[in-house]
C-alpha positions as CSV (number, residue, x, y, z in Angstrom):
1,X,0.3,-0.2,0.3
2,X,1.5,3.6,-1.0
3,X,2.0,6.4,1.7
4,X,-1.2,8.4,-0.2
5,X,-3.4,5.2,0.4
6,X,-1.8,4.5,4.0
7,X,-3.4,8.4,5.0
8,X,-6.7,7.9,3.0
9,X,-7.4,4.8,5.0
10,X,-6.4,6.1,7.9
11,X,-8.1,9.3,8.0
12,X,-11.7,7.0,6.5
13,X,-11.3,4.4,9.5
14,X,-10.8,7.0,12.2
15,X,-12.8,10.3,11.0
16,X,-15.9,9.0,8.1
17,X,-15.0,12.8,6.6
18,X,-17.3,13.8,4.3
19,X,-14.5,15.5,1.9
20,X,-11.5,13.4,2.0
21,X,-8.9,14.7,-0.7
22,X,-4.7,13.8,-0.4
23,X,-2.4,15.1,-2.9
24,X,1.0,14.0,-3.1
25,X,2.6,17.8,-3.6
26,X,5.9,15.9,-4.0
27,X,6.5,17.7,-7.5
28,X,6.5,21.2,-6.1
29,X,9.4,20.5,-3.7
30,X,11.7,18.9,-6.0
31,X,15.3,18.9,-4.7
32,X,14.3,21.0,-1.3
33,X,16.7,20.3,1.2
34,X,15.5,17.6,3.8
35,X,13.2,16.0,1.2
36,X,14.3,12.3,1.0
37,X,12.9,12.1,-2.8
38,X,10.8,8.7,-2.1
39,X,8.1,9.7,-4.3
40,X,6.1,10.0,-1.5
41,X,6.8,12.8,1.1
42,X,4.9,15.7,0.8
43,X,1.3,15.9,1.0
44,X,-1.9,18.2,0.7
45,X,-4.8,17.2,2.6
46,X,-8.6,18.4,2.5
47,X,-10.7,17.4,5.5
48,X,-14.4,18.0,6.0
49,X,-15.3,16.4,9.3
50,X,-19.0,17.7,10.8
51,X,-17.1,16.4,14.6
52,X,-13.9,18.3,14.3
53,X,-15.7,21.4,13.9
54,X,-16.4,22.1,17.1
55,X,-12.5,22.0,17.8
56,X,-10.2,24.7,17.6
57,X,-8.0,25.1,14.9
58,X,-4.9,23.8,16.9
59,X,-7.1,21.1,18.2
60,X,-8.0,19.8,14.9
61,X,-4.4,19.4,13.7
62,X,-3.1,17.6,17.1
63,X,-6.2,14.8,15.8
64,X,-4.6,14.5,12.5
65,X,-1.2,14.1,13.2
66,X,-2.2,11.6,16.3
67,X,-4.1,9.5,13.5
68,X,-0.6,10.0,11.2
69,X,2.0,9.8,13.7
70,X,3.1,6.7,12.1
71,X,3.6,8.2,8.9
72,X,5.2,11.8,10.1
73,X,7.7,9.6,12.4
74,X,8.4,7.5,8.8
75,X,8.5,9.0,5.3
76,X,6.0,12.0,5.5
77,X,8.6,15.2,5.4
78,X,5.6,17.7,5.1
79,X,2.1,17.6,5.6
80,X,-0.5,20.6,4.7
81,X,-3.7,20.4,6.0
82,X,-7.0,22.2,5.0
83,X,-10.0,21.5,6.8
84,X,-13.2,22.5,5.0
85,X,-16.0,23.6,7.5
86,X,-19.1,24.6,5.8
């Protein structure tokens, strides 16, 4: 399973999002210092989860980071989060 598929599966299982988009953005960071050049290290995640709306922005980030801790400790170098609240 690819890193992108792992991210999608974990977020679906933990949050049951109404909207989930995971975009591999490695092409935007080619040659970036510290990038592992694995092909799957930079991601942008867009999420719409009604249950997260009651949380502060910081709490939302912490929740997603906790779900994806193994990926963040391993292959994921950068993770951008976009929460849709409407």
